[in-house]
C-alpha positions in Angstrom: 49.8 55.0 119.6 47.2 55.6 122.5 46.1 51.8 121.9 49.6 50.5 122.8 49.6 52.5 125.6 47.0 51.4 127.0 46.8 47.7 126.0 50.8 48.3 128.1 48.7 49.3 131.2 46.6 46.7 130.8 49.1 44.5 131.1 50.9 46.3 133.5 47.9 45.9 135.7 47.2 42.2 135.1 51.2 41.9 135.6 51.1 43.4 138.8 47.0 41.6 140.1 48.7 38.0 139.3 52.1 38.8 141.7 49.5 39.9 144.2 47.8 37.0 144.1 50.6 34.4 144.1 52.0 36.5 146.6 49.0 36.0 149.0 49.3 32.2 148.3 52.7 32.1 149.1 52.4 33.6 152.4 49.2 31.6 153.3 51.2 28.1 152.1 54.1 28.3 154.3 56.8 26.0 153.8 54.5 23.1 152.7 54.5 25.0 149.2 57.9 25.0 149.2 59.0 23.5 145.7 55.5 25.2 144.0 56.5 28.8 145.2 60.1 28.3 143.1 58.5 26.9 140.0 56.3 30.2 140.0 59.0 32.4 140.4 60.8 30.8 137.5 57.9 30.8 135.5 57.4 34.8 136.4 61.1 35.3 135.3 
């Protein structure tokens, strides 16, 4: 049971870091990377 909880925690941390990095990239890219931004949001969902 503890292993499952730890795995879920690691997955949550990885997901959080991935979303923060992707958001940072999008804010830097601006309107030039509008198409890739939409694709990224679809992949996340």
